[in-house]
TIVEXBA-592230 format. One record per atom (N, C-alpha, C): atom name; residue number from 1; x, y, z; residue in one letter. Coordinates in steps of 0.1 Angstrom, whole numbers, plus 5000, padded with zeros to 4 digits. Example, Ala and Ser with C-alpha at 12.3 -4.5 7.8 and 13.67 -1.06 7.14 Angstrom:
# TIVEXBA-592230
N	1	5132	4943	5078	A
CA	1	5123	4955	5078	A
C	1	5132	4967	5078	A
N	2	5128	4978	5071	S
CA	2	5137	4989	5071	S
C	2	5129	5000	5079	S
//
This chain:
# TIVEXBA-592230
N	1	5009	4989	5000	M
CA	1	4998	5001	4998	M
C	1	5009	5011	5004	M
N	2	5001	5020	4990	W
CA	2	5015	5036	4991	W
C	2	5009	5043	5000	W
N	3	5017	5051	5007	P
CA	3	5016	5061	5019	P
C	3	5003	5066	5012	P
N	4	4997	5077	5020	E
CA	4	4987	5087	5017	E
C	4	4993	5099	5022	E
N	5	4990	5113	5015	L
CA	5	4997	5127	5019	L
C	5	4989	5131	5027	L
N	6	4995	5123	5043	G
CA	6	4993	5134	5053	G
C	6	4978	5124	5058	G
N	7	4969	5134	5063	C
CA	7	4955	5132	5071	C
C	7	4941	5131	5059	C
N	8	4949	5130	5042	V
CA	8	4940	5131	5034	V
C	8	4941	5120	5021	V
N	9	4929	5121	5020	S
CA	9	4929	5107	5010	S
C	9	4939	5108	4997	S
N	10	4948	5113	4994	M
CA	10	4955	5116	4981	M
C	10	4966	5102	4983	M
N	11	4969	5092	4976	S
CA	11	4976	5084	4979	S
C	11	4988	5088	4965	S
N	12	5002	5081	4971	F
CA	12	5011	5086	4965	F
C	12	5018	5087	4951	F
N	13	5009	5075	4946	I
CA	13	5008	5076	4929	I
C	13	4999	5087	4927	I
N	14	4990	5091	4933	Q
CA	14	4979	5103	4931	Q
C	14	4990	5117	4934	Q
N	15	4998	5114	4943	A
CA	15	5008	5127	4942	A
C	15	5016	5128	4932	A
N	16	5024	5118	4927	I
CA	16	5032	5120	4916	I
C	16	5025	5123	4902	I
N	17	5009	5119	4901	I
CA	17	5004	5120	4890	I
C	17	5006	5137	4892	I
N	18	4997	5143	4902	I
CA	18	4996	5155	4901	I
C	18	5008	5168	4897	I
N	19	5021	5163	4906	A
CA	19	5031	5167	4903	A
C	19	5037	5166	4889	A
N	20	5035	5153	4880	V
CA	20	5037	5160	4868	V
C	20	5030	5163	4860	V
N	21	5018	5165	4866	L
CA	21	5004	5178	4858	L
C	21	5014	5185	4859	L
N	22	5010	5192	4870	Q
CA	22	5016	5207	4876	Q
C	22	5028	5210	4863	Q
N	23	5041	5198	4863	G
CA	23	5050	5208	4862	G
C	23	5045	5206	4842	G
N	24	5042	5200	4837	A
CA	24	5039	5202	4821	A
C	24	5027	5209	4823	A
N	25	5016	5213	4826	T
CA	25	5008	5223	4826	T
C	25	5005	5234	4827	T
N	26	5017	5238	4839	E
CA	26	5021	5250	4845	E
C	26	5026	5263	4832	E
N	27	5032	5251	4821	L
CA	27	5039	5260	4812	L
C	27	5031	5261	4796	L
N	28	5028	5243	4798	F
CA	28	5023	5242	4782	F
C	28	5009	5251	4784	F
N	29	5005	5254	4775	P
CA	29	4991	5263	4769	P
C	29	4973	5260	4772	P
N	30	4977	5248	4784	V
CA	30	4964	5241	4782	V
C	30	4959	5240	4794	V
N	31	4966	5247	4805	S
CA	31	4961	5250	4816	S
C	31	4963	5242	4830	S
N	32	4973	5243	4836	S
CA	32	4969	5236	4848	S
C	32	4963	5234	4856	S
N	33	4956	5246	4860	L
CA	33	4945	5244	4871	L
C	33	4930	5240	4865	L
N	34	4931	5235	4852	G
CA	34	4921	5230	4847	G
C	34	4918	5215	4848	G
N	35	4935	5212	4844	H
CA	35	4939	5201	4848	H
C	35	4936	5191	4861	H
N	36	4941	5203	4873	A
CA	36	4944	5194	4885	A
C	36	4926	5191	4886	A
N	37	4916	5203	4884	V
CA	37	4903	5199	4882	V
C	37	4899	5190	4878	V
N	38	4895	5186	4867	I
CA	38	4889	5180	4859	I
C	38	4894	5167	4863	I
N	39	4907	5166	4860	L
CA	39	4913	5146	4859	L
C	39	4908	5143	4873	L
N	40	4910	5149	4885	P
CA	40	4908	5140	4898	P
C	40	4894	5142	4895	P
N	41	4882	5148	4890	A
CA	41	4872	5144	4889	A
C	41	4864	5133	4874	A
N	42	4870	5128	4868	L
CA	42	4870	5121	4857	L
C	42	4874	5107	4865	L
N	43	4883	5106	4871	L
CA	43	4886	5095	4878	L
C	43	4885	5095	4891	L
N	44	4878	5099	4895	H
CA	44	4865	5096	4908	H
C	44	4879	5099	4921	H
N	45	4890	5108	4919	W
CA	45	4896	5106	4930	W
C	45	4887	5117	4940	W
N	46	4888	5107	4957	S
CA	46	4881	5112	4969	S
C	46	4885	5127	4975	S
N	47	4896	5131	4970	Y
CA	47	4902	5141	4973	Y
C	47	4901	5156	4972	Y
N	48	4902	5165	4978	N
CA	48	4896	5177	4969	N
C	48	4913	5187	4972	N
N	49	4915	5192	4963	L
CA	49	4924	5200	4964	L
C	49	4923	5215	4972	L
N	50	4914	5218	4975	H
CA	50	4913	5231	4982	H
C	50	4913	5231	4996	H
N	51	4913	5213	4999	D
CA	51	4912	5211	5012	D
C	51	4926	5215	5020	D
N	52	4923	5224	5036	E
CA	52	4933	5230	5040	E
C	52	4946	5219	5041	E
N	53	4946	5208	5040	A
CA	53	4952	5199	5041	A
C	53	4964	5198	5030	A
N	54	4963	5202	5023	F
CA	54	4969	5203	5010	F
C	54	4973	5218	5004	F
N	55	4976	5219	5019	L
CA	55	4982	5236	5015	L
C	55	4993	5232	5009	L
N	56	5007	5226	5021	P
CA	56	5022	5222	5018	P
C	56	5025	5215	5009	P
N	57	5015	5207	5003	F
CA	57	5016	5198	4989	F
C	57	5020	5211	4977	F
N	58	5006	5218	4976	L
CA	58	5002	5229	4968	L
C	58	5017	5239	4968	L
N	59	5022	5240	4976	V
CA	59	5035	5253	4983	V
C	59	5043	5246	4978	V
N	60	5050	5234	4977	M
CA	60	5061	5224	4971	M
C	60	5059	5223	4958	M
N	61	5045	5222	4950	L
CA	61	5047	5223	4941	L
C	61	5048	5234	4929	L
N	62	5046	5243	4937	H
CA	62	5048	5259	4931	H
C	62	5063	5261	4931	H
N	63	5065	5256	4942	L
CA	63	5077	5259	4944	L
C	63	5093	5256	4935	L
N	64	5085	5243	4931	G
CA	64	5095	5232	4919	G
C	64	5096	5240	4912	G
N	65	5082	5249	4905	T
CA	65	5080	5253	4892	T
C	65	5085	5260	4891	T
N	66	5087	5270	4898	S
CA	66	5092	5285	4899	S
C	66	5109	5282	4898	S
N	67	5116	5267	4906	V
CA	67	5128	5268	4905	V
C	67	5133	5261	4894	V
N	68	5124	5258	4888	A
CA	68	5129	5251	4874	A
C	68	5130	5263	4866	A
N	69	5122	5274	4861	L
CA	69	5115	5284	4857	L
C	69	5131	5292	4854	L
N	70	5132	5296	4870	L
CA	70	5149	5302	4874	L
C	70	5158	5297	4869	L
N	71	5160	5285	4870	I
CA	71	5169	5276	4866	I
C	71	5171	5278	4853	I
N	72	5163	5276	4840	F
CA	72	5163	5281	4826	F
C	72	5168	5295	4823	F
N	73	5162	5302	4829	F
CA	73	5164	5319	4827	F
C	73	5177	5327	4835	F
N	74	5180	5314	4840	W
CA	74	5192	5324	4849	W
C	74	5197	5330	4842	W
N	75	5207	5330	4831	K
CA	75	5211	5339	4823	K
C	75	5202	5352	4818	K
N	76	5193	5347	4820	D
CA	76	5180	5360	4817	D
C	76	5179	5372	4829	D
N	77	5181	5364	4838	W
CA	77	5179	5370	4847	W
C	77	5186	5380	4856	W
N	78	5201	5369	4850	S
CA	78	5213	5373	4861	S
C	78	5215	5390	4850	S
N	79	5214	5387	4839	A
CA	79	5216	5399	4830	A
C	79	5206	5411	4831	A
N	80	5198	5408	4833	L
CA	80	5183	5420	4839	L
C	80	5192	5430	4849	L
N	81	5195	5418	4861	F
CA	81	5200	5425	4872	F
C	81	5208	5429	4870	F
N	82	5222	5422	4862	K
CA	82	5236	5435	4862	K
C	82	5237	5444	4853	K
N	83	5227	5439	4845	G
CA	83	5223	5454	4832	G
C	83	5218	5465	4843	G
N	84	5208	5460	4845	S
CA	84	5198	5472	4854	S
C	84	5211	5481	4861	S
N	85	5218	5474	4873	A
CA	85	5229	5481	4882	A
C	85	5240	5488	4870	A
N	86	5242	5484	4859	G
CA	86	5245	5494	4850	G
C	86	5261	5489	4848	G
N	87	5264	5472	4853	L
CA	87	5276	5463	4856	L
C	87	5279	5460	4842	L
N	88	5270	5464	4824	L
CA	88	5271	5458	4816	L
C	88	5273	5471	4804	L
N	89	5270	5483	4810	G
CA	89	5273	5495	4801	G
C	89	5260	5502	4804	G
N	90	5260	5512	4794	S
CA	90	5248	5524	4800	S
C	90	5239	5517	4787	S
N	91	5239	5512	4776	R
CA	91	5226	5508	4765	R
C	91	5227	5497	4769	R
N	92	5231	5487	4781	I
CA	92	5223	5473	4785	I
C	92	5215	5481	4796	I
N	93	5218	5489	4806	Q
CA	93	5214	5491	4813	Q
C	93	5201	5497	4809	Q
N	94	5202	5506	4800	M
CA	94	5183	5512	4794	M
C	94	5178	5500	4791	M
N	95	5182	5490	4784	E
CA	95	5174	5479	4779	E
C	95	5170	5471	4789	E
N	96	5177	5467	4797	S
CA	96	5173	5457	4809	S
C	96	5169	5467	4819	S
N	97	5167	5477	4820	M
CA	97	5154	5487	4833	M
C	97	5141	5484	4825	M
N	98	5142	5485	4810	H
CA	98	5130	5485	4802	H
C	98	5123	5473	4800	H
N	99	5131	5461	4803	I
CA	99	5125	5448	4805	I
C	99	5116	5446	4814	I
N	100	5128	5451	4828	L
CA	100	5122	5447	4842	L
C	100	5105	5459	4836	L
N	101	5105	5469	4837	F
CA	101	5094	5479	4836	F
C	101	5085	5468	4825	F
N	102	5087	5466	4815	L
CA	102	5078	5458	4808	L
C	102	5070	5446	4817	L
N	103	5081	5437	4827	L
CA	103	5073	5430	4832	L
C	103	5066	5435	4843	L
N	104	5067	5448	4849	V
CA	104	5063	5449	4858	V
C	104	5046	5458	4858	V
N	105	5048	5464	4841	V
CA	105	5038	5469	4837	V
C	105	5028	5456	4834	V
N	106	5031	5443	4826	A
CA	106	5023	5430	4827	A
C	106	5015	5429	4838	A
N	107	5019	5430	4847	T
CA	107	5020	5418	4858	T
C	107	5009	5430	4873	T
N	108	5004	5440	4867	I
CA	108	4994	5449	4875	I
C	108	4980	5444	4871	I
N	109	4980	5442	4854	P
CA	109	4964	5438	4856	P
C	109	4963	5427	4867	P
N	110	4969	5416	4868	A
CA	110	4968	5403	4876	A
C	110	4962	5409	4887	A
N	111	4973	5415	4889	V
CA	111	4977	5421	4906	V
C	111	4959	5429	4912	V
N	112	4958	5437	4900	I
CA	112	4943	5444	4906	I
C	112	4932	5432	4904	I
N	113	4931	5429	4892	I
CA	113	4920	5423	4888	I
C	113	4918	5405	4899	I
N	114	4930	5400	4903	G
CA	114	4931	5392	4912	G
C	114	4926	5393	4925	G
N	115	4929	5406	4928	G
CA	115	4928	5411	4945	G
C	115	4911	5417	4947	G
N	116	4909	5420	4933	L
CA	116	4895	5419	4934	L
C	116	4885	5411	4934	L
N	117	4891	5396	4923	F
CA	117	4878	5390	4920	F
C	117	4886	5374	4921	F
N	118	4894	5373	4922	E
CA	118	4900	5360	4924	E
C	118	4894	5349	4927	E
N	119	4890	5353	4939	H
CA	119	4884	5344	4950	H
C	119	4869	5343	4945	H
N	120	4858	5352	4937	L
CA	120	4849	5351	4936	L
C	120	4846	5339	4921	L
N	121	4856	5350	4915	L
CA	121	4858	5336	4903	L
C	121	4858	5323	4903	L
N	122	4867	5321	4913	R
CA	122	4872	5302	4917	R
C	122	4861	5299	4922	R
N	123	4852	5305	4931	S
CA	123	4841	5296	4934	S
C	123	4831	5298	4926	S
N	124	4827	5306	4916	L
CA	124	4816	5305	4906	L
C	124	4821	5296	4896	L
N	125	4833	5295	4893	F
CA	125	4835	5286	4883	F
C	125	4843	5275	4884	F
N	126	4849	5275	4893	G
CA	126	4859	5265	4901	G
C	126	4851	5249	4899	G
N	127	4843	5248	4898	S
CA	127	4834	5230	4894	S
C	127	4841	5221	4880	S
N	128	4841	5213	4884	A
CA	128	4847	5206	4870	A
C	128	4838	5204	4860	A
N	129	4827	5209	4858	P
CA	129	4823	5209	4844	P
C	129	4823	5224	4841	P
N	130	4825	5231	4849	S
CA	130	4827	5242	4845	S
C	130	4843	5245	4836	S
N	131	4848	5240	4839	A
CA	131	4868	5242	4838	A
C	131	4866	5230	4825	A
N	132	4861	5223	4826	A
CA	132	4860	5215	4811	A
C	132	4857	5224	4802	A
N	133	4847	5231	4799	I
CA	133	4840	5243	4792	I
C	133	4850	5250	4788	I
N	134	4853	5254	4802	F
CA	134	4866	5266	4798	F
C	134	4879	5262	4792	F
N	135	4883	5250	4792	L
CA	135	4893	5244	4787	L
C	135	4893	5241	4773	L
N	136	4880	5237	4769	F
CA	136	4870	5239	4758	F
C	136	4876	5252	4749	F
N	137	4868	5267	4756	L
CA	137	4875	5278	4751	L
C	137	4883	5284	4749	L
N	138	4896	5275	4759	N
CA	138	4909	5280	4758	N
C	138	4915	5273	4744	N
N	139	4910	5262	4740	G
CA	139	4911	5258	4729	G
C	139	4914	5269	4716	G
N	140	4896	5273	4715	V
CA	140	4893	5280	4709	V
C	140	4900	5296	4706	V
N	141	4904	5297	4721	M
CA	141	4914	5310	4718	M
C	141	4925	5306	4713	M
N	142	4928	5296	4717	L
CA	142	4947	5297	4711	L
C	142	4943	5302	4692	L
N	143	4933	5290	4688	L
CA	143	4934	5292	4675	L
C	143	4932	5305	4676	L
N	144	4921	5310	4676	L
CA	144	4912	5328	4670	L
C	144	4932	5335	4673	L
N	145	4937	5339	4682	A
CA	145	4951	5340	4685	A
C	145	4961	5341	4672	A
N	146	4963	5324	4664	E
CA	146	4972	5328	4658	E
C	146	4962	5334	4643	E
N	147	4950	5334	4644	K
CA	147	4945	5337	4627	K
C	147	4948	5354	4633	K
N	148	4945	5360	4643	L
CA	148	4948	5376	4648	L
C	148	4960	5383	4649	L
N	149	4969	5374	4646	R
CA	149	4986	5374	4645	R
C	149	4983	5392	4641	R
N	150	4991	5401	4647	G
CA	150	5000	5414	4642	G
C	150	4985	5423	4641	G
N	151	4974	5422	4651	L
CA	151	4964	5432	4654	L
C	151	4971	5446	4657	L
N	152	4981	5446	4664	G
CA	152	4984	5460	4671	G
C	152	4993	5468	4659	G
N	153	4995	5461	4648	G
CA	153	5000	5467	4639	G
C	153	5014	5463	4636	G
N	154	5024	5456	4644	R
CA	154	5033	5449	4648	R
C	154	5035	5435	4644	R
N	155	5043	5433	4636	Y
CA	155	5046	5418	4630	Y
C	155	5062	5415	4634	Y
N	156	5059	5403	4642	G
CA	156	5077	5398	4637	G
C	156	5087	5405	4646	G
N	157	5083	5406	4660	V
CA	157	5088	5415	4669	V
C	157	5101	5404	4675	V
N	158	5111	5401	4673	R
CA	158	5122	5393	4676	R
C	158	5123	5393	4690	R
N	159	5125	5401	4700	T
CA	159	5135	5401	4712	T
C	159	5121	5407	4719	T
N	160	5126	5409	4735	V
CA	160	5116	5417	4744	V
C	160	5118	5424	4743	V
N	161	5135	5430	4738	A
CA	161	5138	5444	4746	A
C	161	5134	5451	4733	A
N	162	5119	5448	4725	D
CA	162	5115	5455	4707	D
C	162	5103	5457	4717	D
N	163	5099	5452	4727	M
CA	163	5084	5450	4732	M
C	163	5081	5468	4739	M
N	164	5066	5476	4738	T
CA	164	5066	5484	4741	T
C	164	5057	5483	4758	T
N	165	5055	5493	4762	M
CA	165	5043	5491	4772	M
C	165	5033	5490	4767	M
N	166	5026	5493	4758	R
CA	166	5011	5485	4756	R
C	166	5015	5472	4754	R
N	167	5028	5466	4744	D
CA	167	5025	5454	4745	D
C	167	5024	5448	4758	D
N	168	5025	5450	4765	A
CA	168	5030	5446	4781	A
C	168	5016	5446	4790	A
N	169	5010	5461	4787	L
CA	169	4998	5456	4792	L
C	169	4988	5450	4785	L
N	170	4991	5451	4771	V
CA	170	4978	5442	4764	V
C	170	4981	5425	4771	V
N	171	4991	5425	4774	I
CA	171	4995	5409	4774	I
C	171	4995	5404	4787	I
N	172	4995	5420	4801	G
CA	172	4989	5414	4814	G
C	172	4976	5415	4808	G
N	173	4967	5420	4803	V
CA	173	4951	5421	4807	V
C	173	4949	5405	4802	V
N	174	4954	5399	4789	F
CA	174	4952	5389	4790	F
C	174	4958	5379	4799	F
N	175	4965	5378	4804	Q
CA	175	4968	5366	4819	Q
C	175	4954	5366	4824	Q
N	176	4949	5377	4823	C
CA	176	4935	5379	4839	C
C	176	4926	5365	4836	C
N	177	4924	5360	4825	I
CA	177	4915	5350	4817	I
C	177	4921	5340	4826	I
N	178	4929	5337	4829	A
CA	178	4934	5326	4832	A
C	178	4929	5324	4848	A
N	179	4921	5335	4854	F
CA	179	4919	5335	4868	F
C	179	4905	5323	4868	F
N	180	4902	5325	4852	L
CA	180	4891	5309	4851	L
C	180	4894	5298	4852	L
N	181	4895	5287	4861	P
CA	181	4897	5276	4859	P
C	181	4895	5269	4847	P
N	182	4909	5267	4835	G
CA	182	4906	5261	4820	G
C	182	4915	5269	4811	G
N	183	4913	5276	4816	F
CA	183	4920	5289	4808	F
C	183	4933	5287	4811	F
N	184	4946	5287	4803	S
CA	184	4959	5284	4804	S
C	184	4966	5298	4805	S
N	185	4970	5304	4824	R
CA	185	4978	5318	4822	R
C	185	4993	5319	4813	R
N	186	4997	5306	4806	S
CA	186	5010	5306	4796	S
C	186	5002	5309	4781	S
N	187	4990	5303	4778	G
CA	187	4984	5303	4767	G
C	187	4982	5321	4765	G
N	188	4969	5325	4775	A
CA	188	4967	5341	4775	A
C	188	4973	5346	4774	A
N	189	4990	5347	4778	T
CA	189	4996	5352	4778	T
C	189	5003	5355	4761	T
N	190	5008	5343	4759	I
CA	190	5008	5342	4745	I
C	190	5005	5344	4739	I
N	191	4989	5344	4737	C
CA	191	4982	5346	4726	C
C	191	4982	5366	4726	C
N	192	4978	5371	4741	G
CA	192	4987	5387	4740	G
C	192	4995	5389	4737	G
N	193	5005	5380	4731	G
CA	193	5017	5390	4725	G
C	193	5017	5382	4710	G
N	194	5009	5374	4705	L
CA	194	5009	5374	4691	L
C	194	5002	5383	4683	L
N	195	4991	5385	4690	I
CA	195	4977	5397	4690	I
C	195	4987	5407	4684	I
N	196	4995	5414	4691	R
CA	196	5004	5428	4694	R
C	196	5018	5424	4681	R
N	197	5015	5410	4675	G
CA	197	5024	5412	4665	G
C	197	5041	5406	4668	G
N	198	5039	5398	4683	L
CA	198	5054	5389	4686	L
C	198	5057	5380	4679	L
N	199	5069	5369	4678	R
CA	199	5068	5360	4673	R
C	199	5061	5349	4680	R
N	200	5061	5336	4685	H
CA	200	5059	5329	4694	H
C	200	5069	5327	4705	H
N	201	5082	5323	4701	D
CA	201	5091	5325	4705	D
C	201	5095	5337	4715	D
N	202	5092	5347	4707	T
CA	202	5093	5363	4720	T
C	202	5080	5360	4725	T
N	203	5071	5361	4727	A
CA	203	5058	5359	4735	A
C	203	5057	5351	4746	A
N	204	5065	5334	4742	A
CA	204	5068	5323	4750	A
C	204	5078	5328	4762	A
N	205	5089	5335	4759	R
CA	205	5099	5341	4767	R
C	205	5095	5350	4775	R
N	206	5088	5356	4772	F
CA	206	5080	5374	4775	F
C	206	5072	5364	4793	F
N	207	5064	5355	4786	S
CA	207	5049	5348	4793	S
C	207	5058	5342	4806	S
N	208	5070	5331	4799	F
CA	208	5074	5322	4811	F
C	208	5084	5333	4819	F
N	209	5090	5347	4814	L
CA	209	5095	5356	4829	L
C	209	5087	5361	4834	L
N	210	5075	5364	4833	M
CA	210	5064	5368	4841	M
C	210	5057	5360	4848	M
N	211	5058	5344	4845	A
CA	211	5053	5338	4849	A
C	211	5062	5333	4866	A
N	212	5072	5340	4867	E
CA	212	5083	5336	4879	E
C	212	5080	5346	4889	E
N	213	5074	5357	4888	P
CA	213	5071	5367	4902	P
C	213	5061	5364	4905	P
N	214	5047	5358	4894	V
CA	214	5035	5351	4894	V
C	214	5035	5340	4901	V
N	215	5043	5333	4900	I
CA	215	5044	5318	4910	I
C	215	5048	5320	4925	I
N	216	5059	5329	4922	I
CA	216	5063	5332	4937	I
C	216	5056	5334	4944	I
N	217	5048	5342	4941	A
CA	217	5037	5352	4946	A
C	217	5026	5346	4954	A
N	218	5023	5337	4945	A
CA	218	5015	5326	4946	A
C	218	5019	5317	4955	A
N	219	5033	5310	4955	T
CA	219	5036	5302	4967	T
C	219	5035	5309	4984	T
N	220	5042	5320	4980	A
CA	220	5044	5330	4998	A
C	220	5034	5332	4995	A
N	221	5017	5334	4992	R
CA	221	5004	5337	4999	R
C	221	5003	5323	5007	R
N	222	5002	5310	5000	E
CA	222	4999	5298	4999	E
C	222	5010	5293	5018	E
N	223	5019	5297	5020	A
CA	223	5029	5294	5024	A
C	223	5024	5304	5037	A
N	224	5017	5317	5034	F
CA	224	5014	5322	5045	F
C	224	5004	5318	5052	F
N	225	4994	5310	5046	K
CA	225	4984	5305	5053	K
C	225	4988	5292	5062	K
N	226	4999	5288	5058	M
CA	226	5002	5273	5065	M
C	226	5009	5278	5079	M
N	227	5011	5290	5082	R
CA	227	5025	5297	5095	R
C	227	5013	5291	5106	R
N	228	5000	5287	5111	H
CA	228	4998	5283	5121	H
C	228	4994	5264	5118	H
N	229	4997	5263	5109	M
CA	229	4996	5247	5107	M
C	229	5003	5238	5113	M
N	230	5001	5230	5119	V
CA	230	5008	5214	5124	V
C	230	5009	5202	5113	V
N	231	5019	5199	5109	L
CA	231	5022	5195	5097	L
C	231	5025	5180	5104	L
N	232	5017	5171	5100	E
CA	232	5016	5157	5099	E
C	232	5033	5149	5093	E
N	233	5040	5141	5097	P
CA	233	5055	5132	5094	P
C	233	5054	5133	5082	P
N	234	5038	5125	5073	G
CA	234	5041	5124	5059	G
C	234	5042	5133	5049	G
N	235	5035	5147	5052	Q
CA	235	5028	5156	5046	Q
C	235	5044	5162	5037	Q
N	236	5051	5170	5043	M
CA	236	5061	5175	5036	M
C	236	5072	5167	5029	M
N	237	5069	5150	5037	H
CA	237	5081	5139	5028	H
C	237	5073	5139	5017	H
N	238	5065	5136	5012	V
CA	238	5061	5134	5001	V
C	238	5056	5149	4993	V
N	239	5053	5156	4997	A
CA	239	5056	5171	4990	A
C	239	5067	5173	4983	A
N	240	5078	5169	4993	L
CA	240	5093	5174	4988	L
C	240	5097	5162	4974	L
N	241	5093	5150	4976	I
CA	241	5094	5145	4963	I
C	241	5085	5150	4949	I
N	242	5073	5157	4953	A
CA	242	5063	5159	4945	A
C	242	5069	5170	4937	A
N	243	5076	5182	4948	A
CA	243	5081	5193	4942	A
C	243	5091	5190	4934	A
N	244	5101	5180	4933	V
CA	244	5113	5178	4926	V
C	244	5110	5170	4915	V
N	245	5102	5157	4917	I
CA	245	5092	5157	4901	I
C	245	5082	5171	4893	I
N	246	5074	5176	4899	S
CA	246	5070	5185	4894	S
C	246	5084	5197	4886	S
N	247	5093	5201	4896	G
CA	247	5106	5209	4887	G
C	247	5112	5204	4876	G
N	248	5114	5190	4880	V
CA	248	5120	5182	4865	V
C	248	5109	5185	4854	V
N	249	5098	5179	4856	T
CA	249	5091	5185	4845	T
C	249	5088	5194	4839	T
N	250	5083	5209	4849	A
CA	250	5089	5217	4844	A
C	250	5100	5222	4835	A
N	251	5112	5220	4840	L
CA	251	5122	5222	4834	L
C	251	5121	5213	4818	L
N	252	5118	5204	4820	A
CA	252	5118	5200	4804	A
C	252	5113	5202	4797	A
N	253	5102	5205	4800	S
CA	253	5088	5215	4793	S
C	253	5094	5225	4789	S
N	254	5098	5234	4797	T
CA	254	5101	5247	4798	T
C	254	5114	5249	4784	T
N	255	5126	5240	4784	A
CA	255	5137	5236	4773	A
C	255	5126	5230	4759	A
N	256	5118	5224	4760	F
CA	256	5109	5221	4751	F
C	256	5104	5231	4742	F
N	257	5096	5237	4749	L
CA	257	5089	5247	4743	L
C	257	5094	5259	4738	L
N	258	5107	5262	4746	M
CA	258	5113	5272	4739	M
C	258	5120	5271	4724	M
N	259	5122	5261	4724	R
CA	259	5127	5253	4711	R
C	259	5119	5250	4700	R
N	260	5104	5246	4706	Y
CA	260	5094	5243	4697	Y
C	260	5089	5255	4691	Y
N	261	5085	5266	4699	F
CA	261	5079	5280	4695	F
C	261	5089	5286	4685	F
N	262	5101	5283	4687	R
CA	262	5114	5290	4676	R
C	262	5112	5283	4666	R
N	263	5107	5269	4664	D
CA	263	5110	5260	4651	D
C	263	5096	5259	4642	D
N	264	5089	5268	4652	H
CA	264	5072	5263	4648	H
C	264	5062	5274	4648	H
N	265	5069	5289	4644	D
CA	265	5063	5298	4647	D
C	265	5052	5301	4639	D
N	266	5044	5297	4627	R
CA	266	5040	5297	4617	R
C	266	5023	5292	4621	R
N	267	5023	5280	4630	W
CA	267	5011	5275	4634	W
C	267	5014	5269	4650	W
N	268	5022	5270	4660	A
CA	268	5029	5268	4672	A
C	268	5017	5262	4681	A
N	269	5006	5273	4684	L
CA	269	4999	5268	4692	L
C	269	4982	5260	4685	L
N	270	4985	5257	4671	S
CA	270	4973	5251	4667	S
C	270	4972	5236	4677	S
N	271	4985	5225	4678	P
CA	271	4976	5214	4685	P
C	271	4975	5216	4693	P
N	272	4980	5225	4707	F
CA	272	4975	5224	4720	F
C	272	4961	5233	4717	F
N	273	4959	5241	4708	A
CA	273	4940	5242	4709	A
C	273	4937	5235	4705	A
N	274	4940	5221	4695	Y
CA	274	4933	5210	4690	Y
C	274	4931	5197	4703	Y
N	275	4938	5201	4710	Y
CA	275	4936	5192	4723	Y
C	275	4929	5198	4730	Y
N	276	4932	5211	4735	C
CA	276	4923	5216	4747	C
C	276	4907	5214	4741	C
N	277	4905	5214	4732	M
CA	277	4888	5218	4724	M
C	277	4880	5201	4725	M
N	278	4894	5190	4722	G
CA	278	4888	5174	4720	G
C	278	4885	5170	4736	G
N	279	4895	5177	4741	A
CA	279	4897	5170	4757	A
C	279	4886	5180	4764	A
N	280	4882	5189	4763	G
CA	280	4874	5196	4773	G
C	280	4858	5196	4765	G
N	281	4857	5191	4756	L
CA	281	4846	5185	4746	L
C	281	4844	5174	4754	L
N	282	4850	5164	4752	I
CA	282	4849	5149	4758	I
C	282	4846	5149	4776	I
N	283	4852	5157	4782	A
CA	283	4852	5158	4797	A
C	283	4836	5163	4800	A
N	284	4831	5176	4792	T
CA	284	4817	5179	4795	T
C	284	4809	5176	4790	T
N	285	4811	5164	4780	L
CA	285	4801	5150	4783	L
C	285	4801	5143	4788	L
N	286	4814	5138	4790	I
CA	286	4812	5129	4804	I
C	286	4806	5134	4816	I
N	287	4813	5147	4818	F
CA	287	4803	5152	4830	F
C	287	4785	5154	4829	F
N	288	4781	5158	4819	H
CA	288	4768	5158	4815	H
C	288	4763	5149	4816	H
N	289	4764	5133	4810	F
CA	289	4759	5125	4810	F
C	289	4761	5114	4823	F
N	290	4771	5115	4829	S
CA	290	4776	5110	4842	S
C	290	4767	5118	4857	S
N	291	4758	5130	4851	A
CA	291	4753	5135	4861	A
C	291	4741	5133	4869	A
//
């Protein structure tokens, strides 16, 4: 018998599956939250990830993903902070400060909308049937973004440094769509970038750089809720294993996606779109007929 995650009924195998799912779907444009809600419901797993007992597990999953992103983009972050400090010359300093400014601008909409409406949106639409519908709509969004590329009047921007404040703000507004379970954060932000005329790899790079502070903030918020919790012996052991698996999966996913987006600029989101539409439709039908 595999050990369970503390006092709740998640088995070790289920924890590993969720960890792999988190590591892959956090960065793939297919919605990590949507999959985390839909898959357990389809498989009739008895646990509820919103249970407070899962906080240590969720914190460690997010920590694993954030460490993976930091490792992959270490050179980018190092260059940004060294450049902003003036260690790489005045031209690089201006460019680095511009990129950091863009990341701040892109984060502002999510901070405002999330602070005001995240709890309401998750409580209203956090069920598995709702997530399945939004997963289907996530696929529609990905396809539409491919069709509507360059609406901002600029096309083929090749570096993050070429982006404007308006580009960052549009991408930040798109990020807010992911407060609806089933919509992908990375998918929404990449779509926002495509509509502003960015190439897939540029949009993905900016999306993944945006993800680092977002995931760290979410991890810190969840960790703060744990301040009065008494952890059971098995909780952190399983959570640590899951964090490593989530991190390794996220690192491999990031490496794959950055190469994939670079090499398939004409249609990169289409396979993910068809997957989301198919998976969302099938899950919706299953939930409908099993109700």
